[in-house]
N, C-alpha and C positions, 0 to 999 in steps of 0.2 A: 489795434493798428490804425494808422492814419489813412485817409483816403488815397493818398499818393502811393503808399506801400501796397495797399490792397489791389489797386489797379495794375501796378507793376507785376505783382504775383499772378494776377489773373491773366495778364498778357503773356508772361513767360510760360505759365502752365498750359495755357491754350495753345501756344505756339509749339511747345514740346510735344504735347499729345497729338496734335494734328500732323506734325512733321512738316508743316508748310510755313513759309515765310509770311508773317503778318505785318501790317503797317499801322494798325490802330486797335484800340479797345474801346468799346462803348460801355459806359457805366450807367446802369439803369437808375441808380439812386440819385444821380444828379442830371441825367438826361443829356450826357455830353460824350463826344468822341475825343479821345486823346491819341495823338500820333506818337509812334515809337519808331526808332531805327536801330539797326545793329544786328547782332547775331545771337541766336539762341540754340544751344546744344549743351554738351557737357560743360563747355565754357560759355558763359553768358556775358555779353557786353552790349547793353542796350542803352538808348538815350530817350528819356521821357521829355517831350517838347513842352508840355504844360508845366511840369515841375522844374524844367531847365536843369536836369541832372542825369547822371549816369547810374546804372545799376549793373554791377559786374561781379564776377567771381567764378569759381569752379564748383559746380553742383556737388553737394547740397549747400555749400557755404557761399552766400552772396553778401555784398555790401551795397546799401542804398545811400548814395552820397547826399541826397536831399534830406533824408532823415538822420544822416550821420550815424548810421547804426548797421550792425550785422543782422542777417536773417538767414534762416535755413529753409530750404525748399526741397522736398523729396517727392518725386513723381513715380508712381507705379501703375502701369496700365492707364486707366482714365481717372485715377484718383491721385490727389496730392495732399500733403500736409507739411507743416513746418512751424517755426517759432520766430517771432519778431522781438528782437532784443531791445528795440526802442521803447516798446510798451510792455515788455515782459508778458506777451500773450501768445497762445497757440492759435493755429488756424488749420482748417482742412477744407477740402472741396472736391468737386467732380467736374470733369469736362465731358460734355455730350455734343459732339459735332463742333459747332462754333460757339456753343453756349457754355458758360462757366458759372457754377454756383459755389460761393465761398462762404464758409461759416467762420466768423471772427469771434473767438472766445472772449477777447477783451471787450468787445462791443455787445456780446451775447446776441448776435443777429446774423442773418443771411444777407449776402450781397450778390447781385447777379450782373453778369457781363457778357458781351459778345465780342469775338475777335473776327 
């Protein structure tokens, strides 16, 4: 997955699990906050201000307009998983409070975020 898709997934998953409206995500791998706006629920429609694009759809099927690709995102309890069609890679993760840990199989590594 690319960094923009990972942070969008982290933002959406963190918002869904918390049930609270969030306005940004902090990506520890780059040390940067990214602002988001929009709604997260069964219907997702958010805007990533750094990427300058929308991510929208009905869960589990989403479309990332910046990557010009579909992705799936399933959230069960505090865990989530999915598939990024842009890079043909799976991912999964866990939300603990405001912290999100995402494992990207395409990059073979963990990425950490806070919402």
